[in-house]
N, C-alpha and C positions, 0 to 999 in steps of 0.2 A: 578565416571563418567570418561569415556575415555578422555584423553587429547591429544592435538597435538601441536607440536611446530609451530613457525611462518611459514607462507607460504612464499616460495621464491618469491622475488619481481618480478622475470622474469617469474613466472608461468603463462602459458596461457591456461592450460587445456590439453595440448597434452600429459602430463605424467600421466593423471588420470587412463588410462586403465591398467597400471601395474607399481607398484612402484619399481620393480626390472629390468625394461627394457625389459621384455619378452613380445612377442606379444600374444594376446588372442588366445586360442585354440578353433577351431570349433568342436562341439560335437553334437551327436544326443542322446538326453536324454529321459528316460521314464518320461512322464508328472507327474506321481505319485511321482517321486523322487525330484521334484522341489518345494521347500517350498516358500511361499509368503514372501515378504519383509515387516516386521512390520513397517518400516520407509518409506514406499512408499510415495512419494510426492503427487501423485494423490489420491484424496479422494472420488471422485464421478465418477460413471460409468453409463452413460446413457444407458438404456436397448435397445433403438432403434439403437444407435450407435454400441453397442456391437453386435447386431444381423447383422448389415450391415457388420461389420468386419468379423464375423464368416462366412457369406455368401461369402465374397470376398476370404477368405482363402480356403474355400471349392472349389471355382471355379478356383482360380488361384495359390493357395499355398501361403506360407508366404515368403515375399520378404526380410525381415530383421530379422536375428536371435535375440533372446532375450539375455540379458546379465546375467550371473550367477557367483557365487563364490562357490567353492567346500567347503563343511563343512563335519563334521563327519556324515556319514549315508546318504549323498545325496548332493544336491546343493541348495543354497539360491538364490532366484531371486534378481537381482540388478535393472534391467530395462526391461520393456516389459510386464507388468502385463495384459494389455488388450489383447495382443496376447496370453498369457498363458491361460487366461480365455476363449478366443475364442476356443482354442484347446480343453479345457474341455467341452465347450458347444457342440462341434462337436463329442466328444467321441474319439478323436485321442489319440493314445497310446504314440507317441513320438513327440518331438519338437526339432528343431535345436537351438543351443545355442552357444554363445561365452563365454568361461570361462576366467575370469580375476581376478587379485589379487589387483586391485586398491581400493581406498576408496569407499565402496559401496554407502554411502550416497551422496558423490559428483557425482559419476557416474550416479546414478538414477536421480539426479537433473539436471545435464547437459543434459542427454539424453532427458528428458521431455521438458526442455527449448528449446533445438534445434528443437524438433519436434512440438513445440507450443502446447503441450498436457495439460498444466496446466492453470487453470483459475487464476485470480488475487489473490484470497484468498488462493488457494492451494500453489502458489508460495511464498506468504508471510509466510505461516505456515512452509513451507519447509526451507526457509532461517532462520527462528527463531529457528528451531530444530538444524540446523548446528551450530548456535551461541551457543546454550545451550550445545551441545555435545562436541564441539571442540574449543570453545572460539575464534571463528573467529572474525576478525574485518570486518567492512562493506567494506573496500577496498579489503580485501582478498576474500570476497564473490563475489565482483564485478569481480575480475580476474577469479574466477572459472566459472561464468556464462556468462562472456563476456559483463558485463554491468558496467556503471559508478557508483561511490560511491553514488552520489545523487539519481540515479535510485534505488539502493538498499535501501537507506534511506526512500524514498517515499513508496517503496513496503512494507517495514517492518512496516510502519505507519498503514497499513491496519489491522494489528493485534489488533489495539486499537478500531476498529469499535464496536459499541454496538452489543451484541449478536442477537438482533432482526433484525438489518440490515443484518448481516451475514447470518442468517437462511433464510430470505426472498430472498436474492440474490441467494443462492444456490437452493432454491425451485423453483423460478419462474422468477428471474430477472438477469440471467447470461449474458444477452445482454447489461447490463449497462457497460459502458466502464471503464477501469482501471483508466484513468485519472479522471473521475467523482467520483469514489470511493475514490481516493486519496484526492481530494478536500474536500469531506465530512469528511474524517478521520482527516484532519488538523484543522477542526473547533472544538474549545474547549468546546463550550456550547452544552450540550446534547440535549436540546429542539430544538436548531437551527439545529443540525444535523438531528434529526428526521423529522423536518418540511421540510427541503430540500430533504430528502430521499423520503418523501411522494410526493413532487412535481416532482421529477425525475421519480418515479413510474408511475405518472399520464400521462407521455408522454413528459415532457420537454426535456429529453434526456441528458442535461448537467446541471451541477450546475451553470454555468454562467447565463443561462437563468433563472433558479430559483432565483438566487440572484438578477437579474435585477428586476424581478417582486416584490420581497420582498422589495427592496429599494424603489420602487415607491409606495408601500403600507404602508410605515412607517407612524406611527401616528405623528401628528404635535408636540406632546410633546417630542418625541424622537429627531426630527430635532432641536427643541428648545434647548434641552439639549446639543446637539453638538455645536450649535452656542454660547451658554453661556460659554461652556468650552473654545472655541477659544477666546471669549472676555476676560475671566479671565486670560488666558495665556498672552494675549497682555497687559493687565493692570498690571500684575505682572512685566513684563519686563520693562514697562514704569516707574513704581514706583521705581524699583531698580536703574534705570538710574537717576531718580530725586533726590534720596537721601532724606534728611530731608526737608519736605515741608516748614517748618518755615523759612528756609534760603532764600526762593524765594518770600516771601510775598511782600517785598518792591519793587519788580521788576514787579509785575502784572500790566498790563494795563487794561483798561475797556473791550476791546474785549476779552482778555484771561479770565477775570473774568466771563464774560457772557457765554463763552463756558464751563467753569467749572461748573457753575450753571445748565446749560442745561444737562450736563453729570450727575450731582448729581440727577437731577429730573428723568432722565431716569433710574438710578439705583434704585430710590425710586419706580418707576413703576414696575420694575422687582421684587422688594421685596414685592410688593403688596400695597405700599403706593400710593393711587390715587392722584397724583399731576399733574395739567395741565401744558403742555409744552407751552412756549412762542412761 
């Protein structure tokens, strides 16, 4: 696996286009000589959007060249796969390109992020591939794409979503927001993840709304469990402060004894011992 040294802490992405300081070269290439990038961040190409792009290029031309790197026997695409595909759809023989020698994976990711061409899952997968190939830290990835470390962390969390949620998102629910997907991804319980996803698909729009309804619909037994846990925590702290109870027997007055008896009877009721309270 290729490796890369640590990224300079001052790196802001401006040196990505050429690691030797040379400006990109503008070329007109034969479309047949441009090979697709196997590590292209974008994974999904909507047919209607592709047709619209092809129509636009046919009517007005291509406004932004694609990015390529020279390889033996031709050029490898770095960024601009939709534009390249549109040229092929139109049967055009040549395409304008900028030839660069920067890191192709970084270039492809930055270009897509700046153009907002990737959906949430595509970006998460692209970031994960950069980590696997170059051992980047989250901070380094953040500098590459101009995002904070926490933003990168949340985005990477999307890779843990269940396959069913991923496939349904790609197929029919790409309108679900990135923040909603992230909230689902951070839920540890699979059943709860799927339940919230179903609620979001039904039109809630956000996980917060789904969670609110879920909390209101909790069974009484679940609420009781929560109350019992709080009671036990308080009781543990009180008994630790009390120390050995036998040391305090001589100092109990009638009022305190009565309160302790009532507390014991309440505990008996909680345990299923039916005792009447005074």
